[in-house]
N, C-alpha and C positions, 0 to 999 in steps of 0.2 A: 504492499500500499504505502502511496509517495504520501508519507510525514509529511517529506522535507518540504512538500509546497504550501503545507499549513504551517507549519513553526519551524524555527531551526533546530531546536533542539530535540529530536526523535523519540518515544518513551524508550525506555532503557534494553538492550537488545534484550530477547526472549524474554520480555517480561511479564507478554499476555499468557506464551507457555507455560512460567509459574504459576498465573492466576487459574488456568484450565485446570491444572492439578488437584485445585481446591472442592475440586467438585466430586460431589459423593459417584458421579459416573464409572463403571466400570474404566478400567484401564485404557486410555486416550489411545496408546500406540496398538492398542488391539481394534480399532474402530477402522471400517470399510468406508468408502465416501459414501456412499448410503446412509450412515449411520452418523452421518454432522452435517451442522447444518452452518453457515457460513453467516459470518457477524459483519453489518457492510456498514461503513462509513456513509452517512446522505451527504456529505459536502461532495466525495466523489464518485459513489456507486461502487465501490469497489471493497474489497475484503478486508478486513483487520485481519481477520483470525475467524474462529470458527470454535464452536461447543457439541457436544455428543449430546443425540436424541434420546434420553434418557427413558427409562423403562421403569416396568411397573415394580422388577426385583431391584433396580438400583435405589428407588422409594422406598422399600422394603429396607433395603441396608443402611438406609439414611435413617431412618425410623430405630433400628437397634443400636446402630452408636450412638444417637443424641438419647437415647432412655438412657443408658450406659451412664452416659456421661453426666446426665440432669442430676439421677440420686445422688451423687454425690456432690457436685453443684448447690442443687439445694440446702443442703445441711451445713452449706458454710456460710458464715456470720454475713449479716446484709452488709454490714461494712466492706468486707472481703469482696464481696459481687461490688460493690460501688466501686471501689478501689480501682479495679477494673474499668470499669465504664466511665471514668475519670482519665484513666490514662489513655482512652480511647479519642477521647474529645482532645487531650492535646496532641497523639497522634494527628488527626481528623485535620486541628490546626496546621502542623508541620506541614504535614503534606498536599493541603489546600490546591496549590496549581497543577501536581500529579491527576488530584481527584476533578478539576474542571475540565484537564485536558482529557481525560478518559470520558467523562460525559459527553463534551461536546463532541470527542470523534464518534458514540456511537450515536446520538441523537441529533447532531446535525443542527444543536440549537446554539444560541448566542452567550456572550460570555457570565453575560449578568444572571439570564436564567441557569448556569450550567453552578454560576457562586450562590445563587438562591439555595441549592441542590447542598451545596456545604455548609453554607451557615445552617439551614433544614436541618442536617444530622447535628450540629454541635449543641445545636438551641434546645435538643430533645436528648443529649449525653448529661448535656451540663445542668436541665430539668430536674432529668427524673435521679441521676445522681445526687444532687441538694435535696431531694424531696424523699428518697426510697425508703429511708428511715424512719420514718415519721412517718409514711403513708403504709408499710409492711409491717411494723414490730406492733407486737399482740398488743392490745390494747386493753385498760379494763373498762368495762361499761356497767351500769347500771342494770344491779341484780333483780329479780321479782321485788322483793321487799328486804328493804336497807339493813343490812347486820344481819340477816338470817340467809342470805343469797348473793354470793357470789359470783360475778360473771365474767367475761371476755372475748373477746373477738379476734381469732387468730387467722392470717392471712397464708395460705396454703396454694404451690404454685399448682397451677393448673396440669403440666406435665410437659407435653412436647406438644407446641404449636405448628400449626402451619401457616403457612404465610405464600401468598402468591399476589406477585406485584408486577406494575405493566410497564410500558416504554419510555412513558411521558417524563418522570421523575428515577428514573432507575437507579438514584443513588438513595436520594432522599427515602423515596417510597418501600427500596430495596433492605433500607437499615433502621430506617427512625423508627417502626412501630418495634422492628424487631428489641433496637435498644430494651424496650421496656418490658417487653419478653422477659429477657436475659435476667434482666437488673431483677425481678421481680421469682428469678428462681427457676423460671421453665428453661429447655433445649427447645430450639428454632429446625425445622427443617423447610426450606423456604425454593417457590421456584420461582426464578425471575423470566422475564418476558424474554425470549431466545433472540430476539431482535438488540439485547440491551446488557448482556449479562455479566460484563467485564465490570460495571460498576458495581453490580451488588459483590461481584470478588474481589475487587479490591477493600472494602469497607471487611469482609472477612479475614483478608490477610492481614488488614490494621489490628481488626479484634482479636488474633491470636497474637500479634506484637504484644498487645497491650496485656497480656495474661488469662486472656478467655482459655477454657478448654480444648483441644483441638477438635474432638469429635460434637462440642456442644451444638454448635452451628452448622448445619449442613445444608448443601445448596446442591440442588438436583438441577441442572438443565433439561429440555425438553419441550413438547406438546403443552398445551392446556388440558388438552383430552386425556391424555395419559398421565403426565405426572401429575398434574394441576388434579385431577381423578383421583389418582392417586393418595394424594397429599390428603385430602376430603376425607376421604374413606379412611385414614387408621389418627389425622391428629386430634387432640384432645381440646382443639379449640381450634380458628379457623381465623385467620386474618386476610382482606379477601379486599385490594383496590383494583374496579377496571368498570366494566359497563354492566348495566341493569341486568339484563339478558343472561349474562352468564351468573351473575350474583344469583339472581334466584332459582337456575342451577345446581350451583355449590349448598345453598340456604337448603335446598331440598334433600342435600347429600348427609350434610350436618345433622339438619332437623330430626333424620330418619334416627340419627343412633342419638339422637338430644344431646348434640356437643353444641356449644356456646360460637357464636359465629359477630363477626363485627367487618362491617361494608359500608365503603367508601363505594359508591354507585354513579351513574350518571345524572347532568343537570341538563338545564337550559334556562341561566342564572341569569335571572333580568335587573336592569338598573333603571331608577326613578329620578329622572330629572326634578327639582323642585320647581316653583316660579321663582325661590327665592337664592337658589346655588347660584355662586360666584363661577360661572362657567367658564371667563377668561384664568382666574387662576387655575382651575380645576383641571383646563384639557388637558394636557400632557398626561396627567393621571389618569384619566377616562381612557385615554387611546393605549395607557398602558395595561389597564383591566381587561383590555378587548383582544390585543394584538400580542401580548408577553407571550413567550415561548411559540411563534406563529398560533397562539389561540387554542395550543393543544395542551390546555391544564382545566382538568375538571372543575373550578370554581371558575373558569373565564367570564367574561360578560358575553352574552353571545343577542340579547336585546334589549333596547332601549327606549324608553316610556317617557315624552317630552311634552309639555302643555303647549297649546298651538302657541300662543302667543309668545313662545322661545323657541320654539322648532326654526325657523328661517335663520335667525342667527346663531343655534346650536350648531345647524348641520353645516353651518361656513367654518364657522370654528375644529370642528370632528374633521370637516376633509382634508383642513390645513397642517392638523395635527398627525392625520393618518399620512398626508403623502409628504409628510418631514423624515417619518420612521427610514433609515436606512437598512438596508439588505445587505445582505454577505455572508462570507462566510470563512473556517480558517479559526484558528486557535489562537486569537486575540482578540481586541477590547473596541476595535476597529465599528461596527456596525450593532444595530441594534434589535435587528429580527434576523432570526436562521433560518432553516429548513424547514419543511414536513420531512415526516420519517422516512415516506417511503412513495412508490407509485400508487399502493392502493390508498394511500393517504392523499397524495393529489388529485388522485382520478374522484376519491367521494368527495373532498372541497369543490373540485369543479364543477360535480353531480347537481351539487347543492344549487351554484351559481347558475349553471343552466337552466335548471326548474324554474326557479323565481323569476326571472325575467321570462320564462318560456309564458308566467301565469302573468306576467304584467307590473313585474317589479325594475324599479330603474336603478341604476348603479351612479352612486355619487363619484366613487372614485375606485380603483381597484377591479375586480373581478376575472385576473388573469393569472397563470403562472409566468414565470420570469426564467424561463431554463438561461438566456445572459449569463444568469448568476449562478445557479447553482443545478440538478438535475431534478429537486424537489420543491425548490422555493416559489411561492406565492405570494400574490400584492395584500398588503392593507386592504381588507374592501369593506365598503360601506353599503349599503341596502335600503330600499328605502320604496313602499307604495306596493307590499309584498298582496296579489292576489287571492283569490279565495282556492285553501287547499296546498298553500306550497309548503313541502315540507320543511322548510328551514324555519317555517312559522312556529314546529311543536317537536324537532329532530334537531337531536345537540349533533350539529357541526365538527368542531373538536377542530378547530381551524381557524386563519385569522378574518373571520364575517362574523358582519356581524349586521340586523338591522336597525331603524331606527323607525319610531312608529309616532305619530302626534296623536294627543289625547285632549281631551277636553279638560279635564280637572285633573287632581290627582286620585282623589276617589274612582276613578276608571284606569286609570296609572297601577293602583293596587288590586283593582278588580283581575287585570289583566293578569299583571308579577303572579297572582295566583292561580289563573286559570290552566295548572297545565300539573303533567301527575311528577313534577321534579319540586327537588324542594331544596337543593345543597347548598347555595350560595346568591346572596344578593347585597345589590347595590342601592345606596342613594347618596345623592347631592343634594347639601342644601342648608340653610340656615343651622345649626345644633337643635335649636326647638323643634323645629319642622320635620326634620332628617330622625330623629330619635322618634317621634310620632309616630312619624310613616313605617319607621325600621320595627316597631313592633305592633305592626299591623299586615307585614309580611311572615306568608308563608317559609321559611327557610331552616336552615341548622345554625346559619348563620348569616349575617347581614352588616356589611360593612358601613359606616357615613364616611361622605367625602373622601373616599378611598375603591380601590375596587375586590381585593379578596387581603392585602397581603398584612394587614395589621391583625384581620380575628385570624388568621393561618399564624402569625410569626404572636399573639398571645397566647404562648404555650400555657400558658396556667388555667385556661379555658377549655371544655371541652369544646369539641370542632366534629358534624356530621353531617349528613343528612337525612331530612323527612320524608317522607311518602316514600317514590319510587327514589330516590336519589341513597338510601342505606338505613343502617342503624347499627345500633351504640355507636362508641362516638371513641375517637383517637385523639390524642394531648389531656392535658389536667389531671386530676386524680383519676379519671376512670380510663384514662387512658393506659395508666400502669394496674391498677386495682380490677380491670377487666379478667388479666391473666392470672388471675389468683379465687380460690375459693374459699368467701369466706365459714371460718369452724366456728360454732357458739360452744363455749366451753363453760361450763356451770357449776359450782360446789353449793350445796345445802349446808348450812352450819346450824348450829342449837337446837332446833325440830323440824322435823318433816315440814314440806309446804301443806301438809295437812292437818299441821296442829299437834300439840302433843295426844304422844296414843291414849291419854286417858279421857280425853277433848270425846263427848258422844258425837257419834256420827251424826243427829240431828242438828248440830252447831256450828256446823261447818263451812255451809253456803250462809249464813248468817254472819260470821266472824269475816268472811272472805271479802264479803262484799262490803260488810262496813268499812273493814280495813281500805278498797280499792276507795270508797267514798272518799272516807277523809284522806288519801293521797292524793286527789284532785283538784280540794279543798284547799290541802295546803302548799300545792306544785310540789310533791314531795317525791311520785312516782313517774316514770316515764309515761 
């Protein structure tokens, strides 16, 4: 692969081969061409390496190793586990440029978006290293009766967590969730998308350098149908990020086994521009919300509702902001928007635009591929005037395409924002009082005010996820860690039994207990 065209200093010799050996797939030397999948850089549409097509047997072996290692890992003091993840944070910081290089090579994204992934991994490692002992240490709770009952809540690891992560943020989504699972005392068996496996493998390399037991975190590369299905069939908890369609299939698999499931799924994220929004101040931020990472972002904005009185001024400013975005490729900071992931994604984005135009939409700017820049580049695209039955109105594009719609007032904007089966992220621009009032009316797992998504995503102490068909459970916040544990109630009865002294006549039991509970309510003494 002509890496020298992308950066003066190529990756270290045999570096990707070293990462490949971290997979649990059977020995790479024994694989023939039919058992390999090329990993291609979207910058040049040429392979940078390959990974093996994992089998169900590979997944079996991964779980065997992870379960053995997990028992010893779970027995360690929480402080020991925290120390490993704290060292991992420092290694990510040290290797931040290399990590960004690998992310860019695999995804074709711009360097700012690549560094967003590095920052996310550091943020998660920092937060859970700082909070794990408080969240996981056995806690004394209020017992059934003061003095008589002593009770505690213990947090027990689930066991081995399955993780299936996507190609659009392969470093962040490949390790940030795993960090929480590991620090909670679990093992992990992960399947990265095989278009972007090396971002996940470099994170495992750094975790091992930080002191993580070698077998605790297993990575099996391969197809979703084979490897992903086998992981869902064996894991003790499943973390999935991807499409709603696939999430439903995996949910049925783990549901039949009564295994917990956390999923961040699709979205059709709306933005509302209030009449008192400072458009000129925020227009570049609005463009970033729509076109960051070429729109290949689960929380990216794809539809914007603007009141009629503000519409023309907004469109003009938005067009200027979109057209000022520089497209490019390479391992550098010289451009603002990179490539789509592959030809299939390029064709998908173009099909959405073509369908909208055929049904009466107007292109404000963009609307076409840019092969002069790279094989899968596509212009930032703004559409208005969608016709009836346009695919773009309801389906997730996952590309740099957004439509803007006039509304009479903000009541109509809220109604349209909520008129979808999705509910992942939303954005409101306006004066704080107006925007906060609107945010509370929108049916979404997160609402970002005067920003697109970055502030909600980076506010890691608050749980984040989707409602409706955009997901269930949450990443980030205390729940992002405790979901990987089982709460255990341990209670000790002292002094006398719950039913009173042995000499207490049974006919007085009900009277005694109901009187005690009633007194506790009045005194606010019992939970």
